[in-house]
VOBA-1610 file (N, C-alpha, C; in pm, whole numbers, padded with zeros to 5 digits, always signed):
BEGIN
Unk-00576+01767-01405Unk-00487+01674-01334Unk-00351+01667-01404Unk-00353+01663-01537Unk-00227+01658-01611Unk-00145+01786-01589Unk-00212+01901-01590Unk-00143+02027-01567Unk-00081+02031-01427Unk-00155+01979-01329Unk-00103+01979-01192Unk+00024+01895-01182Unk+00026+01783-01254Unk+00142+01694-01250Unk+00261+01755-01323Unk+00236+01810-01442Unk+00346+01857-01526Unk+00393+01998-01494Unk+00303+02081-01440Unk+00342+02220-01416Unk+00339+02259-01269Unk+00277+02176-01186Unk+00273+02205-01044Unk+00400+02157-00975Unk+00406+02179-00845Unk+00520+02134-00765Unk+00475+02022-00673Unk+00574+01950-00619Unk+00542+01837-00532Unk+00469+01882-00406Unk+00486+02009-00367Unk+00414+02060-00249Unk+00267+02085-00280Unk+00236+02107-00407Unk+00098+02137-00446Unk+00017+02011-00474Unk+00085+01900-00509Unk+00013+01777-00546Unk-00081+01727-00436Unk-00034+01715-00312Unk-00125+01665-00207Unk-00250+01751-00193Unk-00234+01885-00203Unk-00349+01975-00191Unk-00445+01952-00306Unk-00390+01932-00425Unk-00475+01910-00542Unk-00554+01779-00529Unk-00485+01673-00485Unk-00552+01544-00468Unk-00661+01553-00361Unk-00633+01628-00255Unk-00734+01646-00151Unk-00857+01717-00208Unk-00834+01814-00297Unk-00947+01882-00360Unk-01029+01784-00444Unk-00959+01698-00519Unk-01030+01598-00599Unk-01114+01507-00510Unk-01056+01467-00395Unk-01128+01381-00302Unk-01249+01454-00243Unk-01228+01580-00201Unk-01337+01658-00141Unk-01451+01680-00238Unk-01417+01695-00366Unk-01519+01716-00469Unk-01585+01586-00514Unk-01530+01474-00469Unk-01587+01344-00506Unk-01544+01295-00643Unk-01440+01357-00701Unk-01398+01321-00836Unk-01342+01179-00841Unk-01252+01147-00748Unk-01189+01015-00750Unk-01293+00906-00728Unk-01386+00929-00636Unk-01492+00832-00612Unk-01580+00815-00736Unk-01607+00927-00805Unk-01690+00921-00925Unk-01622+00843-01036Unk-01490+00864-01054Unk-01416+00791-01157Unk-01413+00642-01123Unk-01392+00612-00997Unk-01392+00473-00950Unk-01526+00405-00983Unk-01635+00475-00957Unk-01768+00421-00987Unk-01788+00400-01136Unk-01744+00498-01217Unk-01758+00486-01362Unk-01678+00368-01416Unk-01559+00346-01360Unk-01476+00233-01406Unk-01543+00099-01379Unk-01628+00095-01279Unk-01697-00030-01245Unk-01829-00046-01320Unk-01871+00058-01389Unk-02002+00054-01455Unk-01998-00027-01584Unk-02114-00050-01640Unk-02124-00126-01765Unk-02121-00034-01888Unk-02138+00095-01867Unk-02143+00187-01982Unk-02011+00257-02006Unk-01907+00182-02031Unk-01773+00240-02046Unk-01740+00284-02188Unk-01817+00242-02286Unk-01778+00262-02425Unk-01747+00408-02457Unk-01833+00499-02414Unk-01814+00640-02449Unk-01714+00711-02360Unk-01670+00646-02253Unk-01579+00712-02158Unk-01446+00640-02145Unk-01422+00541-02230Unk-01304+00456-02214Unk-01174+00536-02215Unk-01161+00628-02312Unk-01034+00699-02323Unk-01008+00790-02204Unk-01101+00880-02166Unk-01073+00967-02050Unk-01053+00890-01921Unk-01123+00780-01904Unk-01104+00700-01782Unk-00968+00635-01781Unk-00926+00583-01896Unk-00793+00524-01905Unk-00686+00631-01884Unk-00713+00751-01934Unk-00620+00862-01916Unk-00606+00897-01768Unk-00718+00902-01697Unk-00716+00933-01553Unk-00639+00825-01478Unk-00660+00700-01516Unk-00589+00588-01453Unk-00438+00603-01475Unk-00399+00639-01598Unk-00258+00656-01628Unk-00196+00772-01552Unk-00269+00882-01540Unk-00219+00998-01466Unk-00204+00966-01318Unk-00294+00883-01266Unk-00283+00841-01125Unk-00154+00765-01103Unk-00119+00678-01197Unk+00007+00603-01186Unk+00128+00696-01194Unk+00119+00795-01281Unk+00229+00891-01293Unk+00250+00964-01160Unk+00139+01007-01099Unk+00148+01078-00972Unk+00209+00990-00864Unk+00166+00865-00858Unk+00223+00772-00761Unk+00372+00752-00787Unk+00409+00744-00913Unk+00550+00725-00949Unk+00633+00848-00909Unk+00577+00966-00928Unk+00647+01088-00889Unk+00668+01094-00738Unk+00563+01059-00663Unk+00575+01061-00516Unk+00679+00959-00469Unk+00681+00845-00535Unk+00781+00743-00500Unk+00924+00795-00526Unk+00940+00881-00624Unk+01073+00930-00661Unk+01123+01042-00571Unk+01033+01099-00489Unk+01074+01207-00399Unk+01143+01146-00277Unk+01270+01176-00253Unk+01339+01117-00139Unk+01289+01175-00007Unk+01293+01096+00099Unk+01258+01145+00232Unk+01382+01210+00292Unk+01369+01337+00322Unk+01478+01415+00380Unk+01422+01489+00501Unk+01451+01440+00619Unk+01390+01494+00740Unk+01439+01634+00773Unk+01539+01684+00698Unk+01580+01822+00715Unk+01473+01917+00661Unk+01387+01865+00573Unk+01276+01944+00520Unk+01166+01952+00624Unk+01122+02073+00654Unk+01024+02092+00760Unk+00893+02018+00733Unk+00849+02018+00605Unk+00722+01953+00575Unk+00728+01803+00599Unk+00840+01741+00563Unk+00852+01596+00583Unk+00873+01563+00730Unk+00949+01646+00801Unk+00967+01624+00945Unk+00833+01636+01016Unk+00751+01732+00976Unk+00618+01748+01038Unk+00530+01628+01010Unk+00541+01571+00890Unk+00463+01451+00858Unk+00503+01335+00949Unk+00633+01317+00968Unk+00681+01210+01057Unk+00634+01235+01200Unk+00638+01362+01242Unk+00592+01396+01377Unk+00443+01367+01392Unk+00365+01394+01287Unk+00220+01368+01295Unk+00192+01219+01310Unk+00277+01136+01248Unk+00263+00991+01263Unk+00290+00951+01408Unk+00396+01007+01464Unk+00430+00976+01603Unk+00317+01020+01697Unk+00266+01142+01677Unk+00162+01194+01764Unk+00033+01113+01752Unk+00005+01061+01632Unk-00115+00978+01614Unk-00106+00851+01698Unk+00016+00801+01716Unk+00034+00679+01795Unk+00056+00704+01942Unk+00088+00829+01978Unk+00117+00864+02119Unk+00042+00992+02156Unk-00091+00988+02156Unk-00168+01111+02182Unk-00144+01168+02321Unk-00103+01083+02416Unk-00082+01130+02553Unk+00035+01226+02563Unk+00121+01230+02461Unk+00239+01316+02466Unk+00219+01449+02394Unk+00103+01470+02339Unk+00084+01588+02256Unk+00104+01719+02331Unk+00071+01720+02460Unk+00080+01845+02536Unk+00200+01847+02630Unk+00286+01749+02619Unk+00401+01743+02709Unk+00517+01825+02654Unk+00619+01841+02735Unk+00730+01929+02700Unk+00814+01873+02587Unk+00879+01963+02518Unk+00962+01927+02405Unk+01074+01831+02444Unk+01126+01845+02567Unk+01237+01760+02609Unk+01200+01613+02603Unk+01078+01581+02643Unk+01037+01441+02644Unk+01025+01387+02503Unk+01002+01477+02406Unk+00986+01435+02269Unk+01116+01383+02209Unk+01225+01412+02276Unk+01355+01369+02225Unk+01399+01235+02282Unk+01303+01155+02327Unk+01332+01022+02381Unk+01414+00940+02282Unk+01503+00859+02334Unk+01588+00775+02251Unk+01508+00670+02174Unk+01388+00640+02222Unk+01305+00539+02157Unk+01187+00600+02084Unk+01198+00724+02048Unk+01084+00794+01988Unk+01036+00728+01859Unk+01117+00727+01756Unk+01073+00671+01629Unk+01089+00520+01624Unk+01175+00466+01705Unk+01184+00320+01713Unk+01053+00261+01766Unk+00983+00338+01849Unk+00856+00288+01903Unk+00750+00273+01795Unk+00772+00337+01679Unk+00679+00324+01567Unk+00712+00205+01478Unk+00825+00141+01506Unk+00865+00027+01423Unk+00976+00059+01326Unk+01039+00176+01341Unk+01158+00205+01262Unk+01280+00144+01330Unk+01388+00133+01255Unk+01509+00072+01309Unk+01601+00173+01376Unk+01575+00302+01354Unk+01662+00404+01411Unk+01582+00529+01440Unk+01647+00627+01505Unk+01583+00755+01534Unk+01600+00854+01419Unk+01669+00815+01318Unk+01681+00897+01196Unk+01643+00808+01078Unk+01512+00782+01061Unk+01467+00676+00969Unk+01457+00713+00822Unk+01512+00826+00782Unk+01499+00868+00642Unk+01545+00758+00546Unk+01654+00689+00578Unk+01709+00586+00490Unk+01613+00467+00475Unk+01524+00449+00571Unk+01432+00335+00566Unk+01323+00354+00461Unk+01310+00477+00409Unk+01212+00507+00304Unk+01274+00496+00165Unk+01396+00448+00157Unk+01468+00451+00030Unk+01392+00381-00083Unk+01326+00270-00055Unk+01259+00192-00160Unk+01121+00245-00197Unk+01063+00329-00112Unk+00926+00376-00139Unk+00914+00527-00137Unk+01020+00598-00101Unk+01020+00743-00106Unk+00910+00808-00024Unk+00873+00929-00069Unk+00771+01005+00003Unk+00634+00937-00005Unk+00613+00856-00107Unk+00488+00780-00117Unk+00470+00692+00007Unk+00578+00627+00051Unk+00571+00543+00169Unk+00538+00622+00294Unk+00594+00743+00305Unk+00563+00827+00420Unk+00418+00870+00419Unk+00367+00906+00301Unk+00226+00945+00288Unk+00133+00832+00326Unk+00166+00710+00281Unk+00082+00594+00313Unk+00079+00568+00463Unk+00196+00575+00526Unk+00203+00551+00670Unk+00126+00660+00746Unk+00140+00784+00704Unk+00069+00894+00769Unk-00082+00879+00752Unk-00124+00839+00633Unk-00267+00819+00606Unk-00323+00709+00694Unk-00250+00598+00707Unk-00295+00488+00792Unk-00302+00531+00938Unk-00200+00603+00984Unk-00194+00645+01125Unk-00309+00739+01160Unk-00345+00828+01067Unk-00448+00927+01095Unk-00589+00873+01079Unk-00612+00798+00969Unk-00747+00750+00941Unk-00783+00628+01026Unk-00681+00555+01074Unk-00706+00439+01160Unk-00639+00462+01295Unk-00659+00583+01349Unk-00582+00624+01467Unk-00601+00528+01584Unk-00724+00488+01612Unk-00747+00396+01724Unk-00678+00262+01700Unk-00691+00212+01578Unk-00626+00086+01544Unk-00475+00098+01547Unk-00422+00212+01503Unk-00279+00237+01504Unk-00226+00236+01647Unk-00295+00305+01736Unk-00255+00308+01877Unk-00263+00170+01941Unk-00368+00095+01906Unk-00384-00040+01962Unk-00268-00130+01920Unk-00230-00122+01792Unk-00117-00202+01743Unk+00010-00169+01820Unk+00038-00039+01838Unk+00158+00002+01909Unk+00159-00049+02053Unk+00043-00040+02120Unk+00034-00087+02258Unk+00053-00238+02267Unk-00006-00311+02172Unk+00007-00457+02172Unk+00153-00500+02150Unk+00220-00432+02059Unk+00357-00472+02027Unk+00455-00440+02138Unk+00432-00329+02210Unk+00526-00287+02314Unk+00526-00384+02432Unk+00417-00462+02446Unk+00410-00557+02558Unk+00479-00689+02525Unk+00520-00707+02400Unk+00583-00833+02359Unk+00734-00824+02370Unk+00801-00938+02378Unk+00947-00936+02372Unk+00993-00871+02242Unk+01106-00806+02245Unk+01154-00731+02129Unk+01157-00816+02003Unk+01204-00941+02013Unk+01218-01025+01895Unk+01084-01070+01836Unk+00975-01057+01915Unk+00843-01100+01867Unk+00757-00985+01817Unk+00806-00864+01826Unk+00727-00749+01783Unk+00720-00738+01631Unk+00604-00699+01584Unk+00586-00674+01440Unk+00595-00523+01420Unk+00698-00475+01353Unk+00723-00330+01342Unk+00627-00262+01244Unk+00533-00185+01295Unk+00427-00128+01213Unk+00479-00040+01100Unk+00579+00044+01128Unk+00632+00130+01021Unk+00692+00047+00909Unk+00769-00053+00945Unk+00831-00140+00844Unk+00725-00215+00765Unk+00617-00258+00832Unk+00507-00326+00764Unk+00442-00233+00663Unk+00414-00110+00704Unk+00350-00014+00615Unk+00433+00011+00489Unk+00563+00029+00507Unk+00650+00053+00391Unk+00656-00069+00300Unk+00654-00188+00360Unk+00655-00312+00281Unk+00527-00324+00198Unk+00413-00289+00257Unk+00285-00297+00186Unk+00281-00195+00073Unk+00335-00076+00095Unk+00343+00023-00014Unk+00421-00035-00131Unk+00532-00100-00102Unk+00614-00161-00207Unk+00539-00272-00279Unk+00463-00352-00205Unk+00386-00461-00265Unk+00280-00406-00362Unk+00207-00303-00319Unk+00105-00243-00405Unk+00169-00176-00527Unk+00282-00112-00507Unk+00353-00045-00616Unk+00392-00147-00723Unk+00440-00261-00680Unk+00477-00367-00774Unk+00354-00429-00839Unk+00251-00453-00759Unk+00132-00520-00812Unk+00067-00439-00924Unk+00053-00310-00905Unk-00011-00225-01007Unk+00086-00178-01115Unk+00210-00226-01108Unk+00312-00195-01208Unk+00326-00044-01228Unk+00336+00027-01118Unk+00345+00173-01124Unk+00474+00218-01193Unk+00578+00139-01181Unk+00707+00178-01237Unk+00707+00181-01389Unk+00608+00117-01453Unk+00603+00116-01599Unk+00580+00257-01651Unk+00654+00292-01755Unk+00637+00424-01816Unk+00502+00432-01887Unk+00446+00551-01888Unk+00319+00572-01956Unk+00334+00550-02105Unk+00237+00484-02167Unk+00238+00466-02313Unk+00218+00600-02382Unk+00269+00611-02502Unk+00244+00734-02577Unk+00100+00737-02626Unk+00060+00851-02684Unk-00080+00871-02719Unk-00132+00765-02817Unk-00050+00729-02916Unk-00093+00630-03014Unk-00119+00496-02948Unk-00027+00456-02860Unk-00044+00328-02791Unk-00167+00331-02701Unk-00188+00446-02634Unk-00304+00456-02546Unk-00435+00446-02624Unk-00437+00507-02741Unk-00558+00500-02822Unk-00584+00356-02868Unk-00474+00286-02902Unk-00488+00147-02943Unk-00541+00062-02828Unk-00482+00084-02710Unk-00526+00009-02592Unk-00672+00040-02560Unk-00709+00167-02578Unk-00847+00205-02551Unk-00943+00134-02645Unk-00906+00121-02772Unk-00990+00048-02866Unk-01002-00097-02823Unk-00890-00153-02777Unk-00894-00290-02726Unk-00982-00297-02603Unk-00978-00191-02522Unk-01052-00190-02396Unk-01203-00202-02417Unk-01248-00160-02533Unk-01392-00164-02558Unk-01447-00306-02555Unk-01360-00402-02578Unk-01404-00542-02572Unk-01328-00620-02465Unk-01245-00549-02389Unk-01161-00618-02291Unk-01146-00532-02165Unk-01259-00484-02113Unk-01256-00394-01999Unk-01187-00454-01877Unk-01206-00585-01858Unk-01156-00649-01736Unk-01005-00638-01721Unk-00933-00643-01833Unk-00788-00643-01827Unk-00725-00505-01835Unk-00802-00407-01878Unk-00746-00274-01900Unk-00772-00179-01782Unk-00892-00183-01728Unk-00927-00091-01620Unk-00904-00156-01484Unk-00841-00081-01395Unk-00815-00129-01258Unk-00870-00028-01159Unk-01002-00028-01139Unk-01061+00071-01047Unk-01008+00061-00904Unk-00960-00056-00864Unk-00908-00068-00727Unk-00783+00016-00707Unk-00716+00054-00814Unk-00601+00144-00801Unk-00641+00272-00730Unk-00765+00318-00755Unk-00813+00442-00696Unk-00853+00423-00550Unk-00845+00300-00501Unk-00873+00271-00360Unk-00743+00235-00287Unk-00634+00291-00332Unk-00501+00260-00277Unk-00495+00268-00124Unk-00543+00375-00060Unk-00532+00384+00086Unk-00604+00269+00159Unk-00721+00231+00110Unk-00796+00124+00176Unk-00732-00012+00151Unk-00675-00031+00032Unk-00600-00155+00006Unk-00478-00162+00097Unk-00414-00050+00116Unk-00296-00043+00202Unk-00333-00084+00345Unk-00442-00031+00395Unk-00487-00065+00531Unk-00523-00213+00542Unk-00596-00265+00444Unk-00639-00405+00447Unk-00518-00499+00444Unk-00417-00466+00366Unk-00298-00550+00357Unk-00215-00543+00485Unk-00210-00427+00549Unk-00141-00414+00678Unk-00208-00505+00781Unk-00338-00501+00787Unk-00411-00584+00883Unk-00388-00733+00856Unk-00383-00770+00728Unk-00354-00909+00692Unk-00213-00948+00736Unk-00118-00856+00722Unk+00020-00880+00763Unk+00026-00914+00911Unk-00043-00838+00993Unk-00042-00862+01138Unk-00111-00992+01175Unk-00218-01026+01103Unk-00285-01154+01132Unk-00192-01272+01101Unk-00123-01264+00988Unk-00031-01371+00951Unk+00088-01378+01046Unk+00134-01264+01090Unk+00244-01260+01187Unk+00205-01334+01314Unk+00084-01305+01362Unk+00037-01370+01484Unk+00012-01519+01462Unk-00046-01554+01347Unk-00081-01693+01320Unk+00042-01782+01307Unk+00151-01727+01258Unk+00273-01807+01238Unk+00367-01801+01357Unk+00338-01712+01454Unk+00431-01695+01565Unk+00563-01638+01517Unk+00557-01550+01418Unk+00678-01496+01355Unk+00761-01412+01452Unk+00889-01406+01423Unk+00981-01320+01496Unk+01052-01229+01396Unk+01137-01140+01447Unk+01198-01037+01364Unk+01263-01092+01238Unk+01332-01205+01250Unk+01403-01262+01135Unk+01308-01321+01031Unk+01180-01334+01065Unk+01082-01393+00973Unk+01009-01287+00890Unk+01048-01161+00903Unk+00973-01054+00837Unk+00956-01078+00687Unk+01064-01116+00620Unk+01057-01134+00475Unk+00962-01247+00436Unk+00947-01346+00524Unk+00856-01457+00495Unk+00710-01408+00494Unk+00676-01326+00593Unk+00540-01272+00598Unk+00518-01176+00481Unk+00620-01100+00447Unk+00613-01010+00332Unk+00575-01088+00206Unk+00638-01201+00184Unk+00609-01283+00067Unk+00466-01337+00070Unk+00419-01376+00187Unk+00283-01429+00199Unk+00179-01321+00169Unk+00204-01199+00217Unk+00111-01090+00189Unk+00114-01055+00041Unk+00230-01064-00020Unk+00241-01039-00165Unk+00153-01140-00241Unk+00157-01265-00199Unk+00073-01368-00260Unk-00074-01334-00241Unk-00108-01290-00119Unk-00247-01258-00088Unk-00297-01143-00175Unk-00215-01041-00195Unk-00253-00928-00280Unk-00274-00974-00424Unk-00185-01058-00474Unk-00201-01109-00610Unk-00328-01193-00623Unk-00358-01270-00522Unk-00476-01356-00527Unk-00605-01275-00518Unk-00612-01182-00424Unk-00737-01109-00400Unk-00753-00991-00497Unk-00654-00903-00500Unk-00665-00784-00586Unk-00642-00821-00732Unk-00543-00908-00755Unk-00510-00945-00892Unk-00620-01020-00964Unk-00696-01101-00891Unk-00803-01179-00953Unk-00941-01118-00934Unk-00947-01001-00870Unk-01078-00937-00847Unk-01137-00890-00979Unk-01261-00922-01007Unk-01325-00869-01128Unk-01339-00718-01120Unk-01351-00654-01233Unk-01358-00508-01237Unk-01472-00453-01152Unk-01579-00527-01140Unk-01697-00477-01069Unk-01694-00508-00919Unk-01590-00573-00872Unk-01581-00605-00730Unk-01555-00479-00649Unk-01634-00455-00546Unk-01622-00333-00468Unk-01507-00342-00368Unk-01463-00226-00322Unk-01355-00223-00223Unk-01401-00289-00093Unk-01529-00277-00060Unk-01580-00342+00061Unk-01569-00493+00050Unk-01596-00547-00068Unk-01583-00692-00089Unk-01437-00736-00082Unk-01348-00652-00136Unk-01205-00682-00130Unk-01157-00683+00014Unk-01198-00585+00093Unk-01160-00579+00233Unk-01209-00702+00309Unk-01331-00746+00277Unk-01385-00866+00341Unk-01303-00989+00303Unk-01256-00994+00177Unk-01172-01105+00133Unk-01041-01108+00212Unk-00979-00993+00227Unk-00855-00986+00304Unk-00877-01036+00447Unk-00988-00997+00505Unk-01016-01033+00644Unk-01049-01181+00661Unk-01094-01245+00553Unk-01141-01384+00565Unk-01032-01488+00544Unk-00922-01450+00479Unk-00817-01548+00451Unk-00734-01576+00575Unk-00705-01705+00597Unk-00619-01741+00709Unk-00497-01819+00659Unk-00411-01856+00749Unk-00286-01923+00712Unk-00310-02056+00643Unk-00408-02130+00689Unk-00437-02260+00628Unk-00477-02244+00482Unk-00560-02145+00452Unk-00602-02121+00314Unk-00485-02081+00225Unk-00396-02000+00278Unk-00280-01958+00198Unk-00190-02076+00169Unk-00172-02164+00268Unk-00092-02285+00245Unk-00154-02371+00135Unk-00287-02387+00140Unk-00355-02466+00038Unk-00340-02401-00100Unk-00352-02269-00102Unk-00337-02197-00229Unk-00198-02218-00287Unk-00097-02209-00203Unk+00040-02230-00248Unk+00056-02367-00311Unk+00004-02468-00245Unk+00018-02604-00296Unk-00054-02620-00429Unk-00175-02566-00440Unk-00252-02578-00563Unk-00181-02509-00679Unk-00132-02389-00655Unk-00068-02314-00761Unk+00065-02375-00802Unk+00139-02426-00705Unk+00266-02488-00738Unk+00248-02616-00818Unk+00137-02684-00791Unk+00109-02808-00864Unk+00057-02779-01005Unk-00014-02667-01020Unk-00079-02640-01149Unk+00008-02562-01247Unk+00103-02485-01196Unk+00187-02407-01287Unk+00322-02375-01228Unk+00421-02372-01315Unk+00555-02329-01276Unk+00593-02201-01351Unk+00503-02158-01439Unk+00533-02042-01521Unk+00443-01924-01488Unk+00383-01926-01371Unk+00293-01818-01333Unk+00371-01687-01325Unk+00301-01576-01352Unk+00368-01445-01350Unk+00430-01412-01216Unk+00376-01471-01109Unk+00436-01446-00977Unk+00476-01577-00912Unk+00511-01677-00994Unk+00550-01808-00943Unk+00674-01806-00856Unk+00768-01713-00888Unk+00890-01709-00808Unk+00860-01668-00665Unk+00757-01583-00647Unk+00718-01546-00511Unk+00659-01667-00439Unk+00575-01740-00511Unk+00513-01858-00451Unk+00615-01962-00411Unk+00707-01989-00503Unk+00807-02092-00472Unk+00893-02053-00353Unk+00929-01925-00348Unk+01014-01878-00238Unk+00937-01884-00106Unk+00814-01832-00108Unk+00735-01830+00015Unk+00700-01971+00060Unk+00675-02061-00036Unk+00641-02199-00002Unk+00753-02267+00075Unk+00875-02247+00029Unk+00989-02311+00095Unk+01015-02251+00232Unk+00980-02122+00248Unk+01006-02056+00376Unk+00895-02080+00478Unk+00771-02089+00429Unk+00656-02099+00519Unk+00669-02216+00615Unk+00718-02327+00566Unk+00721-02448+00648Unk+00831-02445+00753Unk+00911-02337+00756Unk+01011-02323+00859Unk+00953-02265+00987Unk+00827-02214+00979Unk+00764-02162+01099Unk+00732-02274+01195Unk+00741-02243+01322Unk+00707-02345+01422Unk+00557-02370+01421
//
């Protein structure tokens, strides 16, 4: 994995990761991170976790340039996943003025909209569109029937969730050097809960669960286009609460169930409890901001 990152090219990384997935390597590492017998495997597991963050950071740094055929094809695959009825139609129809706007982008040349999440954001959106194709199509159909100001833009939501997960797992942090990693690993032997984050290896499923939560909150609050940042803040709180407080042994299925079970009333109660109990929380500024905005909803 390290050789692929340091000596391979960005075009080879996705193929390599797919091989790891097909061989069951990522699933196996995820399972080992949740096990009780970590003592003899702490260092290699921590190393794999660190390399995963490096790879995510590299993908985030790759700019989206639709002049590149591979990236244009990825964007086209997202569109086709949401509009299967157009797959066999003529090329002329594909040049509709509302082609990419129908996916929730702000323009027909949306490369600039990936500025904060890079190619990682495009990969996440493509993964969601393909693996949840029926759900993706349903969302698009539901939104198109609503007034423009009431639509929840799926592409924008996906990119926002990528940014939330990127911040939550602190992907932007530089990798520690070998000495620091060995020290942390020694600490990990008695502090597994704080060092290992197996849910990082479930990034695509966390991304999907957070998108679904975003849409539920949008509907529950009666949000409109100008309220997007408010829902973004609420989902950020939800990720910190569910993923951030999840014990190491909590399965992705349990996390998904947690996302599905939270409603607006519970989030309001959580905000009040946390604001009353602490002002110095690591994500208190998000809480305070979202708290003041939430009550502006009708």
